[in-house]
Structures are given as C-alpha cells and as structure tokens.
N, C-alpha and C positions, 0 to 999 in steps of 0.2 A: 526521457527514455527513444528507444531505439532497437527494432529488431534488425538487428544483420543475417543475411547469410553466412552458414557455417564453410560455406564451396569457394565462395567470388570474396565474402568480407566486404561486404556492400550492404548498403541501408536497403530495409527492404522496404519497411513501415513507420512512424514515429507515432508515438505516442503525447497529445498535444495535452499538455499538462501545464496548472497554473503551476506556481512553485517550484524548486529544487531536490528534484529527487535523492532522500538520502539512507532508503531502503526499502528492499523490496520482495513479494514471496509470493512463489505458488499459491493457487489457493488447493486443499487435497481433494476436498468436492466438486468442485466445481472449474468449469474452461476460463481463471478469470487470474490476473495475477494483482495482487494489491502492495499499491509502492504508499508511503509514509514520505512527507513533501516537508519544506523549512519556505517560509516566507508567502504565501501564509502555511499553518502550520498545520495543515491535511491528513486525511488516510484516504486513501484515492483508492475503485476501484476499475478498472480495466478490463473489459473480456478479452478472450484471445483474438473471439471470431473480427469484430470488430478495430480492434488497437486503438479504441478510444475512452477515453473518463465516461463513465458513466453512476458513477458514484460519489460523495465524498463525505466527511464526517468529520468537525472538526477537531482537529486535538486542544490541550490547554496549554502546550509549552514546544518547544523543538524538539521531534526529535531524533533521537540518537541512532535506534533499531528496533525492531518487531518480532515477532514472531506469532506463529499460525497454530489451535490447535481445531482440529476439526469437528468433534461432538460436543457440546452443543460449537454452533460458530464462532469463536472467542477468538481475538488477538491479541496481546499485550504488545504492547509500545513504549520504550525507556523514552526517559527523557534527561538521561546522562549522569553527568559526573557527580549529583546530587542522587541519589538513589532513588527519585522517583520514576512511580509508571502506570498506569492506565490499563484496565480491561475494557472492553468494545467489544458487544452484544452484536456481530454482526445482521445478525436476524435484523433488530428495532433500531440497528445503528445509534446505540447508546453507549458512555458509558457505566457497565454498573460501578456502583458504592459497596 
C-alpha cells in the first residue's frame, strides 16, 4: 500500500505489509487504515501518522472485502463467493461468534 501525492503522483510513503492487500477502509473514529490481506490472511491496522503496520488479526479464510461500523468498533470481512463472513470486534481483536 502506497501513499501517493495528488499533485505530482509520486509515492510519499509505503506501508510495509505482509501479504497482498485486497481491500481497505479508513476507520471512522480513529486516524487509521484497516487493510485485508491474503497470503497470509490478515486484517491489518496502519495508523496514518506512522503509516506502518501496528496490529494484525488473523482471518479464517481468504478475504474478499470488508466494511466497518463505528460503534461498537466492528469489521465485517466477507470470504467471497461462498457467502461466508466474519464479524470482528476491533476493541478485543477477536471474532464474534
């Protein structure tokens, strides 16, 4: 994942991630980017100030997309064509059952 300047289209910063990013969202109540990656299957938090991976949550399968709810801090991760998904509580960094 790269931060690119809008006026010169040059890379400003690069977030050092494990895996291949497939989806990302800006957190609504914090200055961070949440990124779903494959190989390994992770949900990764990247604060905007440092732009470095700060936290990672293992996912149960290959992610296809994600969406966020601000209160409580939840992430829904879809696992693709099978219709499976997981709800993750960001405050505890655990999957809700």
